[in-house]
N, CA, C and O atoms as a Tripos MOL2 file, in Angstrom:
@<TRIPOS>MOLECULE
protein
  276   275    69     0     0
PROTEIN
NO_CHARGES

@<TRIPOS>ATOM
      1 N           0.8270   -1.1880    0.0000 N.3       1 UNK1
      2 CA          0.0000    0.0000    0.0000 C.3       1 UNK1
      3 C           0.8770    1.2590    0.0000 C.2       1 UNK1
      4 O           0.5780    2.2410   -0.6800 O.2       1 UNK1
      5 N           1.9250    1.2090    0.7500 N.am      2 UNK2
      6 CA          2.8290    2.3620    0.8180 C.3       2 UNK2
      7 C           3.4960    2.5890   -0.5400 C.2       2 UNK2
      8 O           3.5940    3.7250   -1.0030 O.2       2 UNK2
      9 N           3.9450    1.5240   -1.1680 N.am      3 UNK3
     10 CA          4.5920    1.6590   -2.4800 C.3       3 UNK3
     11 C           3.6000    2.1640   -3.5300 C.2       3 UNK3
     12 O           3.9720    2.9370   -4.4130 O.2       3 UNK3
     13 N           2.3510    1.7340   -3.4400 N.am      4 UNK4
     14 CA          1.3330    2.2310   -4.3720 C.3       4 UNK4
     15 C           1.1240    3.7290   -4.1980 C.2       4 UNK4
     16 O           1.0040    4.4640   -5.1780 O.2       4 UNK4
     17 N           1.0810    4.1740   -2.9570 N.am      5 UNK5
     18 CA          0.9060    5.5930   -2.6710 C.3       5 UNK5
     19 C           2.0970    6.3970   -3.1880 C.2       5 UNK5
     20 O           1.9240    7.4650   -3.7750 O.2       5 UNK5
     21 N           3.3030    5.8820   -2.9670 N.am      6 UNK6
     22 CA          4.5020    6.5590   -3.4630 C.3       6 UNK6
     23 C           4.4860    6.6090   -4.9900 C.2       6 UNK6
     24 O           4.7870    7.6460   -5.5800 O.2       6 UNK6
     25 N           4.1360    5.4960   -5.6270 N.am      7 UNK7
     26 CA          4.1050    5.4420   -7.0850 C.3       7 UNK7
     27 C           3.1020    6.4450   -7.6460 C.2       7 UNK7
     28 O           3.4170    7.1700   -8.5900 O.2       7 UNK7
     29 N           1.9060    6.4950   -7.0790 N.am      8 UNK8
     30 CA          0.8840    7.4290   -7.5520 C.3       8 UNK8
     31 C           1.3510    8.8700   -7.3480 C.2       8 UNK8
     32 O           1.1360    9.7220   -8.2110 O.2       8 UNK8
     33 N           1.9830    9.1410   -6.2200 N.am      9 UNK9
     34 CA          2.5020   10.4780   -5.9590 C.3       9 UNK9
     35 C           3.5730   10.8820   -6.9510 C.2       9 UNK9
     36 O           3.5520   12.0030   -7.4590 O.2       9 UNK9
     37 N           4.5150    9.9830   -7.2360 N.am     10 UNK10
     38 CA          5.5760   10.2890   -8.1940 C.3      10 UNK10
     39 C           5.0170   10.4570   -9.6090 C.2      10 UNK10
     40 O           5.4260   11.3570  -10.3430 O.2      10 UNK10
     41 N           4.0970    9.5990   -9.9760 N.am     11 UNK11
     42 CA          3.4860    9.6840  -11.3020 C.3      11 UNK11
     43 C           2.7210   11.0000  -11.4520 C.2      11 UNK11
     44 O           2.8060   11.6540  -12.4920 O.2      11 UNK11
     45 N           1.9810   11.3850  -10.4270 N.am     12 UNK12
     46 CA          1.2360   12.6360  -10.4610 C.3      12 UNK12
     47 C           2.1750   13.8250  -10.5750 C.2      12 UNK12
     48 O           1.9290   14.7480  -11.3510 O.2      12 UNK12
     49 N           3.2530   13.7990   -9.7970 N.am     13 UNK13
     50 CA          4.2410   14.8740   -9.8670 C.3      13 UNK13
     51 C           4.8260   14.9730  -11.2700 C.2      13 UNK13
     52 O           4.9610   16.0720  -11.8080 O.2      13 UNK13
     53 N           5.1720   13.8380  -11.8670 N.am     14 UNK14
     54 CA          5.7530   13.8260  -13.1990 C.3      14 UNK14
     55 C           4.7800   14.3850  -14.2310 C.2      14 UNK14
     56 O           5.1740   15.1840  -15.0810 O.2      14 UNK14
     57 N           3.5280   13.9810  -14.1670 N.am     15 UNK15
     58 CA          2.5260   14.4440  -15.1320 C.3      15 UNK15
     59 C           2.3110   15.9450  -15.0040 C.2      15 UNK15
     60 O           2.2640   16.6510  -16.0110 O.2      15 UNK15
     61 N           2.1800   16.4320  -13.7910 N.am     16 UNK16
     62 CA          1.9610   17.8730  -13.5990 C.3      16 UNK16
     63 C           3.1860   18.6520  -14.0610 C.2      16 UNK16
     64 O           3.0510   19.6770  -14.7290 O.2      16 UNK16
     65 N           4.3660   18.1820  -13.7170 N.am     17 UNK17
     66 CA          5.5990   18.8500  -14.1370 C.3      17 UNK17
     67 C           5.7130   18.8700  -15.6620 C.2      17 UNK17
     68 O           6.0340   19.9030  -16.2500 O.2      17 UNK17
     69 N           5.4510   17.7310  -16.2970 N.am     18 UNK18
     70 CA          5.5650   17.6330  -17.7530 C.3      18 UNK18
     71 C           4.5750   18.5590  -18.4470 C.2      18 UNK18
     72 O           4.9530   19.2890  -19.3630 O.2      18 UNK18
     73 N           3.3250   18.5390  -18.0300 N.am     19 UNK19
     74 CA          2.3300   19.3710  -18.6910 C.3      19 UNK19
     75 C           2.5820   20.8520  -18.4470 C.2      19 UNK19
     76 O           2.3160   21.6720  -19.3250 O.2      19 UNK19
     77 N           3.0860   21.2050  -17.2850 N.am     20 UNK20
     78 CA          3.4190   22.6090  -17.0280 C.3      20 UNK20
     79 C           4.5630   23.0550  -17.9400 C.2      20 UNK20
     80 O           4.5190   24.1450  -18.5110 O.2      20 UNK20
     81 N           5.5900   22.2060  -18.0730 N.am     21 UNK21
     82 CA          6.7040   22.5530  -18.9480 C.3      21 UNK21
     83 C           6.2770   22.6360  -20.4140 C.2      21 UNK21
     84 O           6.7510   23.5050  -21.1460 O.2      21 UNK21
     85 N           5.4000   21.7540  -20.8420 N.am     22 UNK22
     86 CA          4.8990   21.8310  -22.2140 C.3      22 UNK22
     87 C           4.1130   23.1160  -22.4450 C.2      22 UNK22
     88 O           4.2540   23.7600  -23.4840 O.2      22 UNK22
     89 N           3.2990   23.4780  -21.4870 N.am     23 UNK23
     90 CA          2.5240   24.7110  -21.6030 C.3      23 UNK23
     91 C           3.4550   25.9170  -21.6750 C.2      23 UNK23
     92 O           3.2430   26.8200  -22.4840 O.2      23 UNK23
     93 N           4.4790   25.9320  -20.8360 N.am     24 UNK24
     94 CA          5.4520   27.0240  -20.8590 C.3      24 UNK24
     95 C           6.2390   27.0140  -22.1610 C.2      24 UNK24
     96 O           6.4840   28.0700  -22.7450 O.2      24 UNK24
     97 N           6.6340   25.8390  -22.6210 N.am     25 UNK25
     98 CA          7.4290   25.7370  -23.8380 C.3      25 UNK25
     99 C           6.6740   26.1600  -25.0800 C.2      25 UNK25
    100 O           7.2410   26.7860  -25.9740 O.2      25 UNK25
    101 N           5.4050   25.8220  -25.1390 N.am     26 UNK26
    102 CA          4.5890   26.2030  -26.2870 C.3      26 UNK26
    103 C           4.0560   27.6230  -26.1540 C.2      26 UNK26
    104 O           3.4850   28.1770  -27.0940 O.2      26 UNK26
    105 N           4.2500   28.1990  -24.9770 N.am     27 UNK27
    106 CA          3.7580   29.5470  -24.6800 C.3      27 UNK27
    107 C           2.2560   29.6330  -24.9190 C.2      27 UNK27
    108 O           1.7550   30.5820  -25.5230 O.2      27 UNK27
    109 N           1.5510   28.6150  -24.4270 N.am     28 UNK28
    110 CA          0.1020   28.5300  -24.6140 C.3      28 UNK28
    111 C          -0.6140   29.5510  -23.7480 C.2      28 UNK28
    112 O          -1.5740   30.1830  -24.1880 O.2      28 UNK28
    113 N          -0.1570   29.7070  -22.5390 N.am     29 UNK29
    114 CA         -0.8320   30.6040  -21.6030 C.3      29 UNK29
    115 C           0.1360   31.6410  -21.0660 C.2      29 UNK29
    116 O           1.3390   31.3990  -20.9590 O.2      29 UNK29
    117 N          -0.3970   32.7720  -20.7400 N.am     30 UNK30
    118 CA          0.4160   33.8010  -20.0960 C.3      30 UNK30
    119 C           0.4160   33.6230  -18.5800 C.2      30 UNK30
    120 O           1.2920   34.1430  -17.8890 O.2      30 UNK30
    121 N          -0.5590   32.8920  -18.0720 N.am     31 UNK31
    122 CA         -0.6410   32.6550  -16.6330 C.3      31 UNK31
    123 C           0.2080   31.4470  -16.2710 C.2      31 UNK31
    124 O           0.6360   30.6990  -17.1510 O.2      31 UNK31
    125 N           0.4500   31.2560  -14.9980 N.am     32 UNK32
    126 CA          1.3350   30.1870  -14.5290 C.3      32 UNK32
    127 C           0.5620   28.9350  -14.1150 C.2      32 UNK32
    128 O           0.7480   28.4250  -13.0100 O.2      32 UNK32
    129 N          -0.2900   28.4510  -14.9860 N.am     33 UNK33
    130 CA         -0.9440   27.1740  -14.7420 C.3      33 UNK33
    131 C          -1.1500   26.4710  -16.0760 C.2      33 UNK33
    132 O          -1.0260   27.0860  -17.1350 O.2      33 UNK33
    133 N          -1.4570   25.2070  -16.0210 N.am     34 UNK34
    134 CA         -1.5310   24.4090  -17.2340 C.3      34 UNK34
    135 C          -2.9570   23.9250  -17.4830 C.2      34 UNK34
    136 O          -3.6050   23.3830  -16.5890 O.2      34 UNK34
    137 N          -3.4300   24.1270  -18.6990 N.am     35 UNK35
    138 CA         -4.7460   23.6230  -19.0890 C.3      35 UNK35
    139 C          -4.6610   22.2820  -19.7990 C.2      35 UNK35
    140 O          -5.6850   21.6390  -20.0320 O.2      35 UNK35
    141 N          -3.4550   21.8540  -20.1460 N.am     36 UNK36
    142 CA         -3.3050   20.6120  -20.8970 C.3      36 UNK36
    143 C          -3.9390   19.4200  -20.1700 C.2      36 UNK36
    144 O          -4.6530   18.6440  -20.8050 O.2      36 UNK36
    145 N          -3.7060   19.2450  -18.8590 N.am     37 UNK37
    146 CA         -4.3340   18.0820  -18.2050 C.3      37 UNK37
    147 C          -5.8430   18.0970  -18.2650 C.2      37 UNK37
    148 O          -6.4710   17.0390  -18.2810 O.2      37 UNK37
    149 N          -6.4420   19.2800  -18.2990 N.am     38 UNK38
    150 CA         -7.8950   19.3650  -18.3300 C.3      38 UNK38
    151 C          -8.4640   18.8920  -19.6610 C.2      38 UNK38
    152 O          -9.6350   18.5190  -19.7250 O.2      38 UNK38
    153 N          -7.6690   18.8970  -20.7190 N.am     39 UNK39
    154 CA         -8.1410   18.4650  -22.0270 C.3      39 UNK39
    155 C          -7.5460   17.1240  -22.4370 C.2      39 UNK39
    156 O          -8.2410   16.2940  -23.0220 O.2      39 UNK39
    157 N          -6.2920   16.9060  -22.1420 N.am     40 UNK40
    158 CA         -5.5610   15.7250  -22.5950 C.3      40 UNK40
    159 C          -5.9850   14.4660  -21.8410 C.2      40 UNK40
    160 O          -6.3390   13.4640  -22.4620 O.2      40 UNK40
    161 N          -5.9540   14.5070  -20.5240 N.am     41 UNK41
    162 CA         -6.1780   13.3120  -19.7220 C.3      41 UNK41
    163 C          -7.6060   12.7880  -19.7670 C.2      41 UNK41
    164 O          -7.7820   11.5700  -19.7940 O.2      41 UNK41
    165 N          -8.6380   13.6300  -19.7790 N.am     42 UNK42
    166 CA         -9.9850   13.0590  -19.9190 C.3      42 UNK42
    167 C         -10.1700   12.2640  -21.2120 C.2      42 UNK42
    168 O         -10.8500   11.2370  -21.2110 O.2      42 UNK42
    169 N          -9.5750   12.7250  -22.3120 N.am     43 UNK43
    170 CA         -9.6700   11.9730  -23.5580 C.3      43 UNK43
    171 C          -8.9250   10.6430  -23.4450 C.2      43 UNK43
    172 O          -9.4080    9.6170  -23.9250 O.2      43 UNK43
    173 N          -7.7590   10.6590  -22.8160 N.am     44 UNK44
    174 CA         -7.0000    9.4250  -22.6280 C.3      44 UNK44
    175 C          -7.7490    8.4140  -21.7850 C.2      44 UNK44
    176 O          -7.7670    7.2250  -22.1010 O.2      44 UNK44
    177 N          -8.3640    8.8820  -20.7190 N.am     45 UNK45
    178 CA         -9.1250    7.9900  -19.8470 C.3      45 UNK45
    179 C         -10.3520    7.4540  -20.5720 C.2      45 UNK45
    180 O         -10.7080    6.2870  -20.4110 O.2      45 UNK45
    181 N         -10.9960    8.2960  -21.3640 N.am     46 UNK46
    182 CA        -12.1770    7.8660  -22.1090 C.3      46 UNK46
    183 C         -11.8270    6.7730  -23.1110 C.2      46 UNK46
    184 O         -12.5380    5.7740  -23.2110 O.2      46 UNK46
    185 N         -10.7390    6.9540  -23.8510 N.am     47 UNK47
    186 CA        -10.3260    5.9370  -24.8190 C.3      47 UNK47
    187 C          -9.9410    4.6420  -24.1310 C.2      47 UNK47
    188 O         -10.2670    3.5580  -24.6150 O.2      47 UNK47
    189 N          -9.2460    4.7460  -23.0010 N.am     48 UNK48
    190 CA         -8.8550    3.5480  -22.2570 C.3      48 UNK48
    191 C         -10.0890    2.7970  -21.7620 C.2      48 UNK48
    192 O         -10.1670    1.5750  -21.8880 O.2      48 UNK48
    193 N         -11.0420    3.5220  -21.2050 N.am     49 UNK49
    194 CA        -12.2510    2.8790  -20.6980 C.3      49 UNK49
    195 C         -13.0850    2.2830  -21.8300 C.2      49 UNK49
    196 O         -13.7030    1.2330  -21.6560 O.2      49 UNK49
    197 N         -13.1060    2.9390  -22.9760 N.am     50 UNK50
    198 CA        -13.8420    2.4050  -24.1210 C.3      50 UNK50
    199 C         -13.2370    1.0840  -24.5700 C.2      50 UNK50
    200 O         -13.9630    0.1450  -24.8940 O.2      50 UNK50
    201 N         -11.9130    1.0080  -24.5910 N.am     51 UNK51
    202 CA        -11.2240   -0.2350  -24.9720 C.3      51 UNK51
    203 C         -11.5320   -1.3380  -23.9550 C.2      51 UNK51
    204 O         -11.7760   -2.4830  -24.3350 O.2      51 UNK51
    205 N         -11.5210   -0.9970  -22.6750 N.am     52 UNK52
    206 CA        -11.8490   -1.9880  -21.6470 C.3      52 UNK52
    207 C         -13.2760   -2.4870  -21.8150 C.2      52 UNK52
    208 O         -13.5460   -3.6730  -21.6220 O.2      52 UNK52
    209 N         -14.1940   -1.5870  -22.1750 N.am     53 UNK53
    210 CA        -15.5850   -1.9790  -22.3720 C.3      53 UNK53
    211 C         -15.7220   -2.9330  -23.5570 C.2      53 UNK53
    212 O         -16.4770   -3.9040  -23.4970 O.2      53 UNK53
    213 N         -14.9770   -2.6480  -24.6470 N.am     54 UNK54
    214 CA        -14.9970   -3.5540  -25.8000 C.3      54 UNK54
    215 C         -14.4570   -4.9300  -25.4190 C.2      54 UNK54
    216 O         -15.0290   -5.9470  -25.8120 O.2      54 UNK54
    217 N         -13.3710   -4.9730  -24.6650 N.am     55 UNK55
    218 CA        -12.8070   -6.2520  -24.2200 C.3      55 UNK55
    219 C         -13.7860   -7.0000  -23.3170 C.2      55 UNK55
    220 O         -13.8940   -8.2240  -23.3940 O.2      55 UNK55
    221 N         -14.4940   -6.2700  -22.4650 N.am     56 UNK56
    222 CA        -15.4830   -6.8880  -21.5860 C.3      56 UNK56
    223 C         -16.6160   -7.5000  -22.3960 C.2      56 UNK56
    224 O         -17.0790   -8.5980  -22.0880 O.2      56 UNK56
    225 N         -17.0700   -6.7890  -23.4390 N.am     57 UNK57
    226 CA        -18.1420   -7.3310  -24.2750 C.3      57 UNK57
    227 C         -17.7000   -8.6070  -24.9810 C.2      57 UNK57
    228 O         -18.4750   -9.5580  -25.0800 O.2      57 UNK57
    229 N         -16.4650   -8.6380  -25.4730 N.am     58 UNK58
    230 CA        -15.9470   -9.8430  -26.1270 C.3      58 UNK58
    231 C         -15.8640  -11.0070  -25.1420 C.2      58 UNK58
    232 O         -16.2410  -12.1320  -25.4710 O.2      58 UNK58
    233 N         -15.3760  -10.7370  -23.9450 N.am     59 UNK59
    234 CA        -15.2820  -11.7880  -22.9280 C.3      59 UNK59
    235 C         -16.6620  -12.2900  -22.5360 C.2      59 UNK59
    236 O         -16.8440  -13.4860  -22.3080 O.2      59 UNK59
    237 N         -17.6210  -11.4060  -22.4590 N.am     60 UNK60
    238 CA        -18.9890  -11.7920  -22.1070 C.3      60 UNK60
    239 C         -19.6070  -12.6830  -23.1880 C.2      60 UNK60
    240 O         -20.3190  -13.6370  -22.8760 O.2      60 UNK60
    241 N         -19.3320  -12.3700  -24.4590 N.am     61 UNK61
    242 CA        -19.8280  -13.2140  -25.5470 C.3      61 UNK61
    243 C         -19.2330  -14.6190  -25.4710 C.2      61 UNK61
    244 O         -19.9500  -15.6050  -25.6390 O.2      61 UNK61
    245 N         -17.9330  -14.7160  -25.2180 N.am     62 UNK62
    246 CA        -17.2850  -16.0320  -25.0980 C.3      62 UNK62
    247 C         -17.8580  -16.7850  -23.9050 C.2      62 UNK62
    248 O         -18.1240  -17.9830  -23.9960 O.2      62 UNK62
    249 N         -18.0450  -16.1020  -22.8050 N.am     63 UNK63
    250 CA        -18.5860  -16.7310  -21.6010 C.3      63 UNK63
    251 C         -19.9910  -17.2670  -21.8570 C.2      63 UNK63
    252 O         -20.3180  -18.3820  -21.4500 O.2      63 UNK63
    253 N         -20.8220  -16.4720  -22.5330 N.am     64 UNK64
    254 CA        -22.1950  -16.8990  -22.8140 C.3      64 UNK64
    255 C         -22.2100  -18.0960  -23.7770 C.2      64 UNK64
    256 O         -23.0580  -18.9790  -23.6410 O.2      64 UNK64
    257 N         -21.2940  -18.1370  -24.7380 N.am     65 UNK65
    258 CA        -21.2950  -19.2470  -25.6840 C.3      65 UNK65
    259 C         -20.7700  -20.5280  -25.0590 C.2      65 UNK65
    260 O         -21.2210  -21.6140  -25.4230 O.2      65 UNK65
    261 N         -19.8330  -20.4310  -24.1320 N.am     66 UNK66
    262 CA        -19.2490  -21.6250  -23.5260 C.3      66 UNK66
    263 C         -20.0630  -22.1370  -22.3400 C.2      66 UNK66
    264 O         -20.0920  -23.3400  -22.0800 O.2      66 UNK66
    265 N         -20.7190  -21.2350  -21.6250 N.am     67 UNK67
    266 CA        -21.5020  -21.6390  -20.4470 C.3      67 UNK67
    267 C         -22.9190  -21.0820  -20.5320 C.2      67 UNK67
    268 O         -23.2650  -20.1760  -19.7730 O.2      67 UNK67
    269 N         -23.7440  -21.6000  -21.4330 N.am     68 UNK68
    270 CA        -25.1140  -21.0940  -21.5290 C.3      68 UNK68
    271 C         -25.9410  -21.5050  -20.3130 C.2      68 UNK68
    272 O         -25.6780  -22.5370  -19.6960 O.2      68 UNK68
    273 N         -26.9110  -20.7170  -19.9840 N.am     69 UNK69
    274 CA        -27.8050  -21.0210  -18.8650 C.3      69 UNK69
    275 C         -28.8550  -22.0180  -19.2520 C.2      69 UNK69
    276 O         -29.6910  -22.3860  -18.4270 O.2      69 UNK69
@<TRIPOS>BOND
     1     1     2 1
     2     2     3 1
     3     3     4 2
     4     3     5 am
     5     5     6 1
     6     6     7 1
     7     7     8 2
     8     7     9 am
     9     9    10 1
    10    10    11 1
    11    11    12 2
    12    11    13 am
    13    13    14 1
    14    14    15 1
    15    15    16 2
    16    15    17 am
    17    17    18 1
    18    18    19 1
    19    19    20 2
    20    19    21 am
    21    21    22 1
    22    22    23 1
    23    23    24 2
    24    23    25 am
    25    25    26 1
    26    26    27 1
    27    27    28 2
    28    27    29 am
    29    29    30 1
    30    30    31 1
    31    31    32 2
    32    31    33 am
    33    33    34 1
    34    34    35 1
    35    35    36 2
    36    35    37 am
    37    37    38 1
    38    38    39 1
    39    39    40 2
    40    39    41 am
    41    41    42 1
    42    42    43 1
    43    43    44 2
    44    43    45 am
    45    45    46 1
    46    46    47 1
    47    47    48 2
    48    47    49 am
    49    49    50 1
    50    50    51 1
    51    51    52 2
    52    51    53 am
    53    53    54 1
    54    54    55 1
    55    55    56 2
    56    55    57 am
    57    57    58 1
    58    58    59 1
    59    59    60 2
    60    59    61 am
    61    61    62 1
    62    62    63 1
    63    63    64 2
    64    63    65 am
    65    65    66 1
    66    66    67 1
    67    67    68 2
    68    67    69 am
    69    69    70 1
    70    70    71 1
    71    71    72 2
    72    71    73 am
    73    73    74 1
    74    74    75 1
    75    75    76 2
    76    75    77 am
    77    77    78 1
    78    78    79 1
    79    79    80 2
    80    79    81 am
    81    81    82 1
    82    82    83 1
    83    83    84 2
    84    83    85 am
    85    85    86 1
    86    86    87 1
    87    87    88 2
    88    87    89 am
    89    89    90 1
    90    90    91 1
    91    91    92 2
    92    91    93 am
    93    93    94 1
    94    94    95 1
    95    95    96 2
    96    95    97 am
    97    97    98 1
    98    98    99 1
    99    99   100 2
   100    99   101 am
   101   101   102 1
   102   102   103 1
   103   103   104 2
   104   103   105 am
   105   105   106 1
   106   106   107 1
   107   107   108 2
   108   107   109 am
   109   109   110 1
   110   110   111 1
   111   111   112 2
   112   111   113 am
   113   113   114 1
   114   114   115 1
   115   115   116 2
   116   115   117 am
   117   117   118 1
   118   118   119 1
   119   119   120 2
   120   119   121 am
   121   121   122 1
   122   122   123 1
   123   123   124 2
   124   123   125 am
   125   125   126 1
   126   126   127 1
   127   127   128 2
   128   127   129 am
   129   129   130 1
   130   130   131 1
   131   131   132 2
   132   131   133 am
   133   133   134 1
   134   134   135 1
   135   135   136 2
   136   135   137 am
   137   137   138 1
   138   138   139 1
   139   139   140 2
   140   139   141 am
   141   141   142 1
   142   142   143 1
   143   143   144 2
   144   143   145 am
   145   145   146 1
   146   146   147 1
   147   147   148 2
   148   147   149 am
   149   149   150 1
   150   150   151 1
   151   151   152 2
   152   151   153 am
   153   153   154 1
   154   154   155 1
   155   155   156 2
   156   155   157 am
   157   157   158 1
   158   158   159 1
   159   159   160 2
   160   159   161 am
   161   161   162 1
   162   162   163 1
   163   163   164 2
   164   163   165 am
   165   165   166 1
   166   166   167 1
   167   167   168 2
   168   167   169 am
   169   169   170 1
   170   170   171 1
   171   171   172 2
   172   171   173 am
   173   173   174 1
   174   174   175 1
   175   175   176 2
   176   175   177 am
   177   177   178 1
   178   178   179 1
   179   179   180 2
   180   179   181 am
   181   181   182 1
   182   182   183 1
   183   183   184 2
   184   183   185 am
   185   185   186 1
   186   186   187 1
   187   187   188 2
   188   187   189 am
   189   189   190 1
   190   190   191 1
   191   191   192 2
   192   191   193 am
   193   193   194 1
   194   194   195 1
   195   195   196 2
   196   195   197 am
   197   197   198 1
   198   198   199 1
   199   199   200 2
   200   199   201 am
   201   201   202 1
   202   202   203 1
   203   203   204 2
   204   203   205 am
   205   205   206 1
   206   206   207 1
   207   207   208 2
   208   207   209 am
   209   209   210 1
   210   210   211 1
   211   211   212 2
   212   211   213 am
   213   213   214 1
   214   214   215 1
   215   215   216 2
   216   215   217 am
   217   217   218 1
   218   218   219 1
   219   219   220 2
   220   219   221 am
   221   221   222 1
   222   222   223 1
   223   223   224 2
   224   223   225 am
   225   225   226 1
   226   226   227 1
   227   227   228 2
   228   227   229 am
   229   229   230 1
   230   230   231 1
   231   231   232 2
   232   231   233 am
   233   233   234 1
   234   234   235 1
   235   235   236 2
   236   235   237 am
   237   237   238 1
   238   238   239 1
   239   239   240 2
   240   239   241 am
   241   241   242 1
   242   242   243 1
   243   243   244 2
   244   243   245 am
   245   245   246 1
   246   246   247 1
   247   247   248 2
   248   247   249 am
   249   249   250 1
   250   250   251 1
   251   251   252 2
   252   251   253 am
   253   253   254 1
   254   254   255 1
   255   255   256 2
   256   255   257 am
   257   257   258 1
   258   258   259 1
   259   259   260 2
   260   259   261 am
   261   261   262 1
   262   262   263 1
   263   263   264 2
   264   263   265 am
   265   265   266 1
   266   266   267 1
   267   267   268 2
   268   267   269 am
   269   269   270 1
   270   270   271 1
   271   271   272 2
   272   271   273 am
   273   273   274 1
   274   274   275 1
   275   275   276 2
@<TRIPOS>SUBSTRUCTURE
     1 UNK1         2 RESIDUE 1 A UNK
     2 UNK2         6 RESIDUE 1 A UNK
     3 UNK3        10 RESIDUE 1 A UNK
     4 UNK4        14 RESIDUE 1 A UNK
     5 UNK5        18 RESIDUE 1 A UNK
     6 UNK6        22 RESIDUE 1 A UNK
     7 UNK7        26 RESIDUE 1 A UNK
     8 UNK8        30 RESIDUE 1 A UNK
     9 UNK9        34 RESIDUE 1 A UNK
    10 UNK10       38 RESIDUE 1 A UNK
    11 UNK11       42 RESIDUE 1 A UNK
    12 UNK12       46 RESIDUE 1 A UNK
    13 UNK13       50 RESIDUE 1 A UNK
    14 UNK14       54 RESIDUE 1 A UNK
    15 UNK15       58 RESIDUE 1 A UNK
    16 UNK16       62 RESIDUE 1 A UNK
    17 UNK17       66 RESIDUE 1 A UNK
    18 UNK18       70 RESIDUE 1 A UNK
    19 UNK19       74 RESIDUE 1 A UNK
    20 UNK20       78 RESIDUE 1 A UNK
    21 UNK21       82 RESIDUE 1 A UNK
    22 UNK22       86 RESIDUE 1 A UNK
    23 UNK23       90 RESIDUE 1 A UNK
    24 UNK24       94 RESIDUE 1 A UNK
    25 UNK25       98 RESIDUE 1 A UNK
    26 UNK26      102 RESIDUE 1 A UNK
    27 UNK27      106 RESIDUE 1 A UNK
    28 UNK28      110 RESIDUE 1 A UNK
    29 UNK29      114 RESIDUE 1 A UNK
    30 UNK30      118 RESIDUE 1 A UNK
    31 UNK31      122 RESIDUE 1 A UNK
    32 UNK32      126 RESIDUE 1 A UNK
    33 UNK33      130 RESIDUE 1 A UNK
    34 UNK34      134 RESIDUE 1 A UNK
    35 UNK35      138 RESIDUE 1 A UNK
    36 UNK36      142 RESIDUE 1 A UNK
    37 UNK37      146 RESIDUE 1 A UNK
    38 UNK38      150 RESIDUE 1 A UNK
    39 UNK39      154 RESIDUE 1 A UNK
    40 UNK40      158 RESIDUE 1 A UNK
    41 UNK41      162 RESIDUE 1 A UNK
    42 UNK42      166 RESIDUE 1 A UNK
    43 UNK43      170 RESIDUE 1 A UNK
    44 UNK44      174 RESIDUE 1 A UNK
    45 UNK45      178 RESIDUE 1 A UNK
    46 UNK46      182 RESIDUE 1 A UNK
    47 UNK47      186 RESIDUE 1 A UNK
    48 UNK48      190 RESIDUE 1 A UNK
    49 UNK49      194 RESIDUE 1 A UNK
    50 UNK50      198 RESIDUE 1 A UNK
    51 UNK51      202 RESIDUE 1 A UNK
    52 UNK52      206 RESIDUE 1 A UNK
    53 UNK53      210 RESIDUE 1 A UNK
    54 UNK54      214 RESIDUE 1 A UNK
    55 UNK55      218 RESIDUE 1 A UNK
    56 UNK56      222 RESIDUE 1 A UNK
    57 UNK57      226 RESIDUE 1 A UNK
    58 UNK58      230 RESIDUE 1 A UNK
    59 UNK59      234 RESIDUE 1 A UNK
    60 UNK60      238 RESIDUE 1 A UNK
    61 UNK61      242 RESIDUE 1 A UNK
    62 UNK62      246 RESIDUE 1 A UNK
    63 UNK63      250 RESIDUE 1 A UNK
    64 UNK64      254 RESIDUE 1 A UNK
    65 UNK65      258 RESIDUE 1 A UNK
    66 UNK66      262 RESIDUE 1 A UNK
    67 UNK67      266 RESIDUE 1 A UNK
    68 UNK68      270 RESIDUE 1 A UNK
    69 UNK69      274 RESIDUE 1 A UNK
């Protein structure tokens, strides 16, 4: 549990640092905050969840064909 917490903390720090540097490098905003995570990460999570849903549907079809009620 401790290692999971450390990993999530380090990953979060890296993502925030990276997106802030990209925003500064591209000179997207004049203010000192980053909007990239607000647009980039929701799309990434949506695509990941959509893929998981497709895999779940395929597994459910196989399960229904092999073990019918």
